C-alpha positions in Angstrom: 57.5 259.7 125.4 59.9 256.9 126.2 59.9 254.1 123.6 59.2 250.5 124.9 62.1 248.1 124.2 61.9 244.4 123.4 62.7 242.5 126.7 64.6 239.3 125.7 64.9 238.1 129.4 61.2 238.3 129.9 60.5 236.2 126.8 63.0 233.6 128.0 61.3 233.5 131.4 57.9 233.0 129.8 59.2 230.1 127.7 60.8 228.4 130.6 57.6 228.8 132.7 55.6 227.2 129.7 58.0 224.3 129.4 57.8 223.7 133.2 54.0 223.7 133.1 54.1 221.1 130.2 56.5 218.9 132.2 54.2 219.0 135.3 51.1 218.3 133.3 52.7 215.4 131.5 54.0 213.8 134.8 50.6 214.2 136.4 48.8 212.4 133.5 47.3 209.1 134.6 48.9 205.9 133.2 47.0 203.2 131.3 46.8 201.0 134.4 45.5 203.9 136.5 42.8 204.6 133.8 41.8 201.0 133.8 41.7 201.0 137.6 39.6 204.2 137.7 37.2 202.7 135.1 36.7 199.6 137.2 36.2 201.7 140.3 33.6 203.9 138.6 31.8 200.8 137.3 31.8 199.3 140.8 30.5 202.6 142.3 27.7 202.8 139.6 26.8 199.2 140.5 26.5 200.0 144.1 24.0 202.8 143.3 22.1 200.5 141.0 21.7 197.0 142.6 20.0 195.6 139.5 23.2 195.8 137.5 25.5 194.4 140.2 26.3 191.2 138.3 27.0 192.8 135.0 29.2 195.5 136.3 31.2 193.1 138.5 31.8 190.9 135.5 33.0 194.0 133.6 35.3 194.7 136.5 36.8 191.2 136.0 37.3 191.9 132.3 38.8 195.2 133.3 41.3 193.4 135.4 42.4 191.2 132.5 42.3 194.3 130.2 45.1 195.7 132.5 47.4 193.1 131.0 46.4 194.0 127.5 47.2 197.6 128.1 50.7 196.6 129.4 51.5 194.2 126.5 54.5 195.6 124.7 53.7 194.1 121.2 50.0 193.2 121.0 50.0 191.3 117.7 53.7 190.3 117.7 55.3 186.9 118.1 58.3 185.5 120.0 60.6 182.8 118.7 62.6 180.2 120.7 64.5 177.5 118.9 67.3 174.9 119.2 69.0 172.7 116.7 66.0 170.4 116.2 62.8 172.5 116.6 61.7 176.1 116.2 58.7 177.5 118.1 56.9 180.7 117.3 54.6 181.9 120.1 51.8 184.4 119.7 51.6 187.4 122.0 47.8 187.3 121.5 46.7 184.0 123.2 50.2 183.0 124.3 49.8 179.9 122.2 51.9 178.2 119.5 51.6 179.9 116.1 54.2 177.7 114.4 56.2 174.5 115.2 58.9 173.7 112.7 60.9 170.5 112.7 64.3 171.6 111.2 65.7 168.2 110.2 62.9 167.0 107.9 61.1 167.8 104.7 57.6 166.9 103.4 57.1 164.7 100.3 57.1 167.9 98.3 60.5 168.9 99.8 58.9 171.6 101.9 59.7 172.3 105.6 57.8 170.1 108.1 55.5 172.4 110.1 53.4 170.5 112.6 51.6 173.7 113.5 51.1 176.5 111.0 48.2 178.6 109.5 46.1 178.4 112.6 45.7 174.6 112.5 46.2 174.2 116.3 44.6 175.5 119.5 46.0 175.7 123.0 43.8 177.7 125.3 42.1 178.1 128.6 38.3 178.6 128.9 37.0 179.7 132.3 34.4 181.7 134.2 35.3 184.4 136.7 33.8 184.6 140.1 31.1 186.9 138.7 30.2 184.4 135.9 32.0 186.1 133.0 33.3 183.7 130.4 36.9 184.3 129.3 39.1 182.6 126.7 42.9 183.1 126.7 43.0 183.3 122.9 41.4 186.8 123.2 44.0 188.0 125.8 47.3 189.6 125.1 50.4 188.2 126.8 53.6 190.1 127.5 56.7 188.1 126.6 59.9 188.0 128.5 62.8 185.9 127.2 65.7 184.7 129.3 68.4 182.0 129.5 69.0 179.5 132.4 71.4 176.5 132.5 71.6 176.5 128.7 67.8 176.5 128.3 65.6 179.2 126.8 62.8 180.4 129.1 59.9 182.4 127.6 57.5 183.9 130.1 54.1 185.0 128.7 52.1 187.0 131.2 48.6 188.5 131.3 48.9 191.0 134.1 45.8 191.9 136.1 47.6 194.1 138.5 51.1 195.0 139.8 51.5 191.5 141.5 48.7 189.4 139.9 48.9 187.7 136.5 48.2 184.6 134.4 51.4 183.1 133.0 52.6 180.5 130.5 56.3 179.6 130.8 57.9 177.7 127.8 61.2 176.1 128.5 63.2 174.7 125.6 66.5 172.8 126.0 69.5 173.2 123.7 68.5 170.1 121.8 65.6 167.7 121.5 61.9 167.8 120.8 60.5 168.2 124.4 59.1 171.6 125.5 58.2 172.2 129.1 55.1 174.4 129.7 54.1 175.7 133.1 50.6 177.1 133.4 50.2 179.1 136.6 48.6 182.2 138.1 49.3 184.6 141.0 46.9 186.8 142.8 43.9 185.6 140.9 42.2 183.6 143.7 39.5 186.3 143.9 38.9 186.1 140.1 39.2 182.4 139.2 36.0 180.5 140.2 37.0 177.2 142.0 33.4 175.9 141.6 33.8 175.9 137.8 36.8 173.9 136.6 39.1 175.7 134.0 39.0 173.9 130.7 42.3 173.3 128.9 41.6 172.8 125.1 44.3 171.2 123.0 43.4 170.6 119.3 45.3 169.9 116.1 44.2 169.7 112.5 46.9 167.2 111.2 48.8 168.6 108.2 49.6 166.2 105.4 53.2 165.3 105.2 53.4 162.1 103.0 52.7 161.2 99.4 49.9 158.6 100.1 46.9 160.3 101.7 45.1 157.0 102.2 48.1 155.5 104.0 48.9 158.6 106.1 45.2 159.0 107.1 45.0 155.3 108.1 47.8 155.8 110.6 46.7 159.2 112.0 44.9 158.9 115.3 44.7 160.0 118.9 46.5 157.7 121.3 45.7 158.0 125.0 47.9 156.7 127.9 46.3 156.3 131.3 47.9 156.7 134.7 47.9 152.9 135.1 50.1 152.6 131.9 47.3 151.2 129.7 47.0 152.5 126.1 43.9 153.4 124.1 44.1 154.0 120.4 41.1 155.8 119.0 39.6 154.5 115.8 41.8 155.3 112.8 38.9 155.5 110.4 35.8 157.8 110.5 34.7 160.0 113.3 34.9 159.0 116.9 34.7 160.4 120.4 35.3 159.2 124.0 35.6 160.4 127.6 38.4 158.9 129.6 39.7 159.2 133.2 43.2 159.5 134.7 45.0 160.5 131.5 48.8 160.8 131.6 49.2 162.0 128.0 47.5 162.2 124.7 49.4 161.9 121.4 48.1 163.2 118.1 50.0 160.6 116.0 50.3 161.2 112.3 51.9 158.6 110.1 55.5 159.4 111.0 55.3 162.5 113.1 53.5 163.2 116.4 52.4 165.9 118.8 52.0 164.9 122.4 50.6 166.8 125.4 51.9 165.4 128.8 50.8 166.1 132.3 53.1 165.5 135.3 50.0 164.8 137.4 47.5 162.9 135.4 44.4 164.8 134.1 41.4 163.7 136.2 39.5 163.1 132.9 39.3 164.3 129.3 37.0 164.5 126.3 38.5 163.3 123.0 37.2 163.9 119.5 38.5 162.8 116.1 37.1 163.9 112.8 38.1 162.6 109.4 38.5 165.5 107.0 40.6 164.1 104.2 39.1 163.4 100.8 41.3 160.5 99.9 40.3 160.7 96.2 41.8 164.2 95.9 45.5 164.8 95.3 45.3 168.3 96.8 44.6 167.2 100.4 46.2 169.5 103.0 44.8 168.0 106.2 43.9 164.4 107.2 42.1 164.5 110.6 40.9 167.1 113.1 41.8 166.0 116.6 40.7 167.7 119.8 41.0 167.1 123.6 39.5 169.0 126.5 40.7 168.6 130.1 39.3 170.2 133.3 42.0 171.9 135.5 41.4 172.4 139.2 42.9 175.3 141.1 45.1 174.8 144.1 44.5 177.3 146.8 42.6 179.4 144.4 45.5 179.5 141.9 46.5 177.6 138.8 49.6 175.4 138.9 50.0 172.9 136.1 53.3 171.3 134.9 52.8 170.2 131.3 55.1 169.1 128.4 54.9 169.1 124.7 56.7 166.7 122.4 56.8 167.8 118.8 58.9 165.4 116.7 59.2 162.3 114.6 57.5 159.0 115.6 60.9 157.4 115.6 61.2 154.6 118.2 64.9 155.4 118.8 64.1 159.1 119.5 61.0 158.5 121.6 62.9 155.9 123.7 65.1 158.8 125.1 61.9 160.0 127.0 60.8 156.5 128.2 62.2 156.9 131.7 59.4 159.4 132.5 56.8 159.2 129.9 57.0 155.8 128.0 56.4 157.6 124.7 57.4 154.6 122.6 53.9 153.2 123.5 52.4 155.6 121.0 53.8 153.6 118.1 51.4 150.7 117.2 53.9 147.8 117.2 51.1 145.3 117.9 49.7 143.7 121.0 51.1 140.8 123.0 53.7 138.6 121.2 53.6 140.8 118.1 54.7 143.8 120.0 57.4 141.8 121.9 58.8 140.5 118.6 59.1 144.0 117.3 60.5 145.5 120.5 63.1 142.9 121.3 63.9 141.3 117.9 63.1 143.3 114.8 63.8 146.9 116.0 67.3 145.9 117.4 68.0 143.9 114.3 67.0 146.8 112.0 69.1 149.3 114.0 72.1 147.0 113.8 71.9 146.4 110.1 71.1 150.1 109.3 74.6 151.0 110.7 76.2 149.2 107.7 73.8 149.0 104.8 71.2 151.1 103.0 67.6 150.7 104.0 66.6 148.6 100.9 69.4 146.2 101.6 68.5 146.1 105.3 65.0 145.0 104.4 66.3 142.2 102.2 68.8 141.1 104.8 66.2 141.1 107.5 64.0 139.0 105.3 66.8 136.5 104.6 67.5 136.2 108.3 63.8 135.7 109.2 63.4 133.1 106.4 66.5 131.1 107.6 65.2 131.1 111.2 61.9 129.8 110.0 63.3 127.3 107.5 63.0 124.3 110.0 59.3 125.1 110.2 59.0 125.3 106.4 60.8 121.9 106.3 58.3 120.3 108.7 55.4 121.8 106.7 56.8 120.4 103.4 57.4 116.9 104.9 53.7 116.9 106.0 52.6 118.0 102.5 54.8 115.3 100.9 53.2 112.6 103.1 49.7 113.8 102.1 50.7 113.6 98.5 51.9 110.0 98.8 48.5 109.1 100.4 46.5 110.8 97.8 45.8 107.7 95.6 44.6 105.7 98.6 42.3 108.5 99.6 40.9 108.7 96.1 40.1 104.9 96.3 38.3 105.5 99.6 36.2 108.3 98.0 35.2 106.0 95.1 34.4 103.0 97.4 32.2 104.8 99.9 29.3 107.2 99.0 28.4 108.2 102.6 30.4 111.3 103.7 30.6 110.0 107.3 32.0 106.6 106.2 34.5 108.3 103.9 35.7 110.4 106.8 36.0 107.4 109.1 38.1 105.4 106.6 40.3 108.4 105.8 41.0 109.0 109.5 41.8 105.3 109.8 44.3 105.5 106.9 46.0 108.5 108.5 46.3 106.6 111.8 47.8 103.5 110.1 50.3 105.6 108.0 51.3 107.7 111.0 50.3 110.9 109.3 48.8 113.9 111.1 46.7 116.0 108.6 47.0 118.9 111.0 50.8 118.9 111.0 50.9 121.0 107.9 48.8 123.7 109.6 50.8 124.0 112.8 53.9 125.4 111.0 51.8 128.0 109.3 50.4 129.0 112.6 53.9 129.3 114.1 54.9 131.7 111.3 51.8 133.9 111.9 53.2 135.9 114.8 56.3 136.8 112.7 54.0 137.8 109.7 51.8 140.0 111.9 54.7 141.5 113.8 56.4 142.6 110.6 53.1 143.8 109.2 53.1 146.3 112.1 56.8 147.0 112.0 57.4 148.3 108.5 54.6 150.8 108.2 55.7 152.5 111.5 59.5 152.4 111.0 60.6 156.0 110.7 63.9 154.9 109.1 62.1 154.0 105.9 60.9 157.6 105.3 62.2 159.2 102.1 64.8 156.4 101.6 65.0 155.1 98.0 65.6 151.6 96.6 65.6 150.7 92.9 62.6 152.4 91.4 61.0 153.2 94.8 61.6 156.8 95.7 60.3 156.5 99.3 60.1 153.1 101.0 57.6 154.5 103.5 55.1 155.2 100.7 53.9 153.5 97.5 56.2 152.9 94.5 54.1 154.0 91.6 55.4 153.1 88.2 52.3 154.2 86.3 49.6 156.8 86.9 46.1 155.9 85.8 43.8 158.5 84.2 41.0 157.2 86.5 40.7 155.8 90.0 39.7 152.2 90.8 37.8 151.6 94.0 39.9 150.1 96.8 42.9 150.2 94.5 43.7 153.8 93.6 44.8 155.8 90.6 48.3 154.3 90.2 50.1 151.0 89.7 52.7 150.0 92.4 55.3 147.5 91.2 56.4 145.8 94.5 52.8 144.8 95.4 52.5 143.4 91.8 55.7 141.4 92.2 54.6 140.2 95.7 51.3 139.0 94.3 53.0 137.0 91.6 55.3 135.4 94.1 52.3 134.5 96.4 50.5 133.0 93.4 53.4 130.8 92.5 53.9 129.8 96.2 50.1 128.9 96.4 50.3 126.8 93.3 53.3 124.8 94.7 51.6 124.4 98.1 48.2 123.3 96.6 50.0 120.8 94.3 51.4 119.1 97.4 48.4 119.2 99.7 45.2 119.4 97.6 42.9 116.4 98.2 39.9 115.2 96.2 37.0 117.6 96.9 34.5 116.3 99.4 30.8 116.8 98.7 29.6 120.0 100.4 33.1 121.3 101.0 34.3 124.7 99.5 36.6 124.6 96.5 40.0 125.4 98.1 41.6 126.1 94.6 39.7 129.4 94.8 42.2 130.6 97.4 45.1 130.3 94.8 43.6 133.2 93.0 42.0 135.1 95.9 45.2 135.7 98.0 47.2 137.4 95.2 44.3 139.6 94.2 43.8 140.7 97.8 47.5 141.4 98.1 47.4 143.5 94.9 44.5 145.6 96.0 45.4 145.9 99.7 49.0 146.9 99.3 48.9 149.2 96.3 48.8 152.2 98.7 50.9 150.7 101.4 54.6 151.3 102.1 56.7 149.9 99.4 59.1 148.7 102.1 56.4 146.3 103.3 55.7 145.0 99.8 59.4 144.6 99.2 59.6 142.4 102.3 56.6 140.2 101.2 58.0 139.8 97.7 61.5 138.8 98.9 60.0 136.6 101.7 57.8 134.6 99.3 60.6 134.4 96.7 62.9 132.9 99.4 60.2 130.5 100.5 59.8 129.2 97.0 63.5 128.7 96.7 63.6 126.9 100.0 60.7 124.6 99.0 62.4 123.8 95.7 65.7 123.0 97.5 63.8 120.7 100.0 62.0 118.9 97.2 65.0 118.3 94.9 67.9 117.9 97.3 66.7 117.1 100.8 63.5 115.0 100.7 63.1 111.7 98.8 59.4 111.0 98.2 60.2 107.3 97.6 61.7 107.0 101.1 58.6 108.8 102.5 56.3 106.3 100.7 58.3 103.3 102.0 58.2 104.7 105.5 54.4 105.1 105.3 54.0 101.5 104.1 56.2 100.3 107.0 54.1 102.3 109.5 51.0 100.6 108.2 52.4 97.2 109.0 53.2 98.1 112.6 50.5 97.5 115.2 49.0 100.9 116.3 47.7 101.6 119.7 44.8 104.0 119.5 45.3 107.2 121.5 42.6 108.6 123.8 42.1 111.4 121.4 41.7 109.1 118.4 39.4 106.8 120.4 37.2 109.8 121.4 37.0 111.0 117.8 36.1 107.5 116.6 33.3 107.2 119.2 31.9 110.6 118.2 31.9 109.7 114.5 30.2 106.4 115.2 27.5 108.1 117.4 26.9 110.6 114.6 26.6 107.9 112.0 24.2 105.9 114.2 22.0 109.0 114.7 22.0 109.7 111.0 20.8 106.2 110.2 18.2 106.3 112.9 16.8 109.5 111.4 16.7 107.9 107.9 14.7 104.9 109.3 12.2 107.3 110.8 
């Protein structure tokens, strides 16, 4: 019997045939997109057989279309980073939104990196219904990233594919420098899925992270600022919770104390809902967030497709930086410089003056030099005010005689006004200079708290001129004051007290019956200053301290070297001898007082 031999060639043939079969089977296996398509077709076929379930299965088909993109995403839970020398953006693949926004040039009060967005404190998403009524949220969808370069800019395309040539896309464009990020929101081939009858909602929200030492101060200046298409500005309430609905919105800024996040639309949003919630416990030192800010805008499709050109600004609330974007967006308007004349003074006088001086001196010296310049410019007004006070002081003995001679208040008033008229003294002339100084006072009150240049700049014992200068921590908290003692507000309060004493010594008149005791103001103003400014920027308190100190020195110089009270007295006596022609205003006042006196006497007789 012939023995069977082992046939090597046959074995090799069988192996090659087996490998060929595996290759054919693998190439004929359906792809993920084909599986998703078959599933959608099966569901549609089942819906056709069962009319009662048509709506549900069609909605599932819509979801299946967006699931196509999820199956194609190369890194479902990954992130993509784009950055320049100023800002670093980390974008989620899931949701296609911003996971982190880092400002590279700055640190928090704890010397930590400044993240405007981190730890899920922001939302940027689209909410919409499909043509079959299914609700979708882009935060639940996976986007496929594609990074490229063009003209020195980084372009990041984030797509949710619903088919070979249909998709929802975000395109982030970041230049080589700066804080502005362009964001295009668009779709292709989705006209049969997007429901034009139900506007797509764009939701933009931010839980503002704490950046500065003073929670009270930072929270006070954290708010939503809305700019309309007609260039008007609306600043939502800084304190408490608030909400509003506005129309024709160009941009909305989530302004923190010295940083800001702005969403801008090239074509104004038709309307928007805005909410602000205060979430900071100002008594706690462990506060991480100040306010929760949220905006919702309806987006309309164009030809059944989305096409929105948006921009984000993530950066400092620095007037000089924001001014670079003023040609298109007028971003400097988000800084509360004050309305009317107060804003004009800041924009055209104090900001240019500060910028000029900051080129040559440290910030502390800049504040002192600005104060000296302002006081010198206002010194003629101070002089006029002091002259008026000196005249009133000279007339005080005669006014006291009138008060002793006449018991009736109306008669006293008539004789006092007659004395002023003969002496050529206007009792209101002392108030007018004070009113003229008020615009400067209020303009600088708005300037110093919003000036980014003060941030983390030290002077003497103050470590940060944009925050309070605590020299002592209290073991308890005083209502409206805080748990620390700031030195510059204390010095400013002492200076105000001395200035008030000097002013009152010049102007105070014998108290009239029924009139409030004006001496009370000597003590009220310094106490208010002490409580109000204890948590404010030490730069502002430094200005008020130096300003009042200089005013005291100017008044002393006027009193001892410029004005001679004896000459003023002689001039008043000379004025009394001159015949006076009664003005129309004085005649009218005299007639009114005489009529009032006649009515009073008639009532007494009755």
